[in-house]
C-alpha positions as CSV (number, residue, x, y, z in Angstrom):
1,M,90.8,109.5,107.8
2,P,93.6,111.4,106.7
3,L,93.7,115.2,108.3
4,A,95.7,118.4,107.6
5,F,98.7,118.8,109.6
6,E,101.1,122.1,109.5
7,S,104.7,121.4,108.2
8,T,107.3,124.2,107.8
9,S,108.6,122.7,105.0
10,H,105.8,122.1,102.7
11,G,102.9,124.3,104.2
12,T,99.5,122.3,104.9
13,I,99.9,118.1,104.3
14,A,97.8,115.1,104.6
15,F,98.6,112.8,107.4
16,G,97.0,109.7,108.8
17,F,94.8,106.5,108.5
18,F,93.2,106.1,105.6
19,N,91.3,102.7,105.9
20,I,90.0,101.0,108.8
21,D,90.9,97.8,108.6
22,S,94.9,98.8,108.3
23,D,97.5,100.3,110.3
24,M,99.0,102.1,107.7
25,L,99.7,105.8,107.4
26,L,100.1,108.3,105.0
27,L,102.4,111.2,105.3
28,D,101.9,113.1,102.2
29,R,102.9,110.7,99.4
30,Y,104.8,108.5,101.8
31,F,103.2,105.1,103.6
32,F,104.4,103.6,107.0
33,F,102.4,101.1,109.2
34,S,101.6,103.0,112.5
35,T,103.5,100.1,114.7
36,L,106.4,101.3,112.7
37,F,105.8,104.8,113.8
38,C,104.9,104.0,117.6
39,G,108.9,102.2,117.8
40,H,110.0,105.2,115.9
41,I,108.5,107.3,118.6
42,D,109.6,104.7,121.7
43,E,113.2,105.4,120.2
44,I,113.0,109.1,120.5
45,A,111.2,109.0,123.8
46,A,114.4,107.4,125.1
47,C,116.7,110.8,124.2
48,E,118.2,112.8,126.5
49,P,118.1,116.9,126.4
50,N,120.0,118.2,124.4
51,E,120.7,115.0,121.9
52,S,120.3,115.3,118.1
53,K,119.0,112.2,116.7
54,Q,119.2,110.7,113.1
55,L,117.0,107.4,112.5
56,S,116.5,105.5,109.6
57,W,112.6,104.8,108.8
58,Q,111.6,102.6,106.3
59,M,108.5,103.5,104.2
60,Y,106.5,103.6,101.1
61,H,107.0,106.3,98.6
62,I,104.6,106.9,95.9
63,P,105.7,110.1,93.8
64,N,102.6,109.7,91.4
65,P,99.3,111.1,93.0
66,E,97.5,108.9,90.4
67,K,98.9,105.8,91.6
68,I,98.0,106.8,95.2
69,G,94.3,106.9,94.1
70,D,90.9,108.7,95.0
71,L,90.0,108.2,98.8
72,M,86.9,109.8,98.6
73,G,85.9,107.9,95.5
74,A,86.9,105.1,97.0
75,I,85.0,105.6,100.7
76,H,82.0,106.1,98.8
77,G,82.4,103.1,96.5
78,V,82.7,105.1,93.1
79,H,85.9,105.1,91.6
80,F,88.8,102.3,92.9
81,S,91.8,103.5,91.5
82,G,95.7,103.3,92.6
83,F,96.6,102.2,95.6
84,I,94.4,103.1,97.7
85,G,91.6,102.3,95.6
86,E,92.6,98.5,95.7
87,V,92.9,98.8,99.2
88,Y,89.4,99.6,99.3
89,Q,88.0,96.9,97.1
90,K,89.7,94.4,99.7
91,Y,88.5,96.2,102.6
92,P,85.6,98.5,101.5
93,F,83.7,101.2,103.5
94,P,81.4,100.1,106.2
95,Q,77.5,99.9,105.5
96,K,76.7,101.6,108.9
97,E,78.4,105.0,109.5
98,A,78.7,103.7,113.6
99,D,80.8,101.2,112.1
100,F,83.5,103.8,110.9
101,K,85.7,103.4,113.4
102,Q,89.4,102.6,113.4
103,K,90.2,98.8,114.3
104,P,92.6,98.1,116.9
105,E,93.6,94.9,115.2
106,G,94.5,96.5,111.7
107,T,98.2,95.0,112.2
108,R,96.6,91.9,111.0
109,T,96.3,93.4,107.6
110,Q,99.8,94.3,107.2
111,D,100.9,91.5,104.6
112,I,97.7,91.9,102.9
113,V,98.3,95.8,102.8
114,E,101.3,95.8,101.5
115,A,101.4,93.4,99.1
116,I,99.1,95.5,97.5
117,I,101.3,98.6,97.9
118,E,104.6,97.0,96.4
119,K,102.7,97.3,93.1
120,Y,102.4,100.6,92.7
121,G,105.5,102.3,95.3
122,K,109.0,101.7,96.1
123,R,110.2,101.1,99.4
124,S,112.9,103.8,100.3
125,E,114.7,105.3,103.4
126,A,113.6,108.3,104.9
127,L,115.3,110.2,107.7
128,F,114.1,111.2,110.6
129,T,116.2,114.1,112.3
130,M,116.3,116.1,115.4
131,D,118.8,118.9,116.2
132,E,120.3,119.2,119.7
133,A,117.8,122.1,120.5
134,Q,114.8,119.4,120.0
135,N,112.2,122.5,118.8
136,E,111.9,120.9,115.8
137,A,112.1,117.5,114.0
138,A,112.0,116.1,110.4
139,I,110.6,112.9,108.7
140,G,112.4,112.7,105.3
141,P,111.8,115.9,103.5
142,Y,108.9,117.2,105.6
143,R,110.0,119.2,109.0
144,F,107.8,119.9,111.9
145,S,107.7,122.3,114.8
146,R,107.1,121.1,118.4
147,S,103.8,121.3,118.3
148,S,103.0,120.1,114.9
149,F,105.2,117.1,115.4
150,Q,103.4,116.4,118.7
151,A,99.9,116.5,116.5
152,L,100.9,113.4,114.7
153,I,101.6,111.7,117.5
154,R,98.2,112.7,119.5
155,Y,96.2,111.8,116.1
156,V,97.7,108.1,116.1
157,W,97.1,107.8,119.9
158,Q,93.4,108.9,119.6
159,G,92.7,106.8,116.2
160,G,92.5,109.6,114.0
161,Y,89.4,110.4,112.6
162,P,86.9,108.8,113.5
163,R,88.8,107.1,116.6
164,W,89.7,103.8,117.8
165,K,87.1,101.5,117.8
166,D,85.4,101.7,121.2
167,E,87.9,103.4,122.6
168,Q,90.4,100.3,122.5
169,R,93.9,100.9,121.7
170,P,96.3,98.1,120.3
171,D,98.9,97.3,122.9
172,Y,102.0,99.6,120.9
173,V,100.1,102.5,120.6
174,L,99.4,102.1,124.7
175,A,103.3,101.2,125.1
176,M,104.3,104.4,122.5
177,K,102.1,106.5,125.5
178,D,104.3,105.3,129.0
179,R,107.1,106.0,127.2
180,I,106.6,109.7,126.1
181,H,105.4,109.9,129.7
182,A,108.5,108.7,130.9
183,S,110.8,110.7,128.5
184,D,113.3,113.8,129.4
185,C,113.0,114.3,125.9
186,P,112.1,118.1,125.2
187,L,110.6,117.0,121.9
188,L,107.9,115.3,123.3
189,Q,107.4,117.3,126.7
190,G,103.7,118.7,127.6
191,L,102.2,116.1,125.1
192,D,99.1,114.8,126.7
193,L,97.9,111.7,125.8
194,S,94.8,111.3,128.3
195,F,91.8,109.3,127.4
């Protein structure tokens, strides 16, 4: 489930997984798979201190909130509108609350979820930027302090809320952790990704 995170540009915004069967993340009105997110973090981890960075991130943008849908209505099975509603019709909320865990095999549904989002959003490019001081970063229009940006990474590492099923992280998430811990990039320094 997405949580509230602080940006320096837009105040509090939503970020996170929105369906346990998919590895897609939302960032306010932008959507992208966690495999891409972790791959981009790997690229950032390769940066040297005092290196600025600009990377192109491919995302889907849904500017109209009605086309995004009603997450809580979809979770409760009462309102299946927009993109999120259609995803929940395909992958409903589990019957037992104990089964509400982010599935590490969520990458298996990427083709299906991507076919659904193409009905509602447009594929677009968002620039990731990091200045030379590496005290903040931006994903498209959203700017984050170092601590807030690290909170996004920590969320993916944990499997968001409700966390990874059986605490089993996908290989691409484990690889991201290893690259972060080996990194000299100040943006990532002090980021604790312990089990």
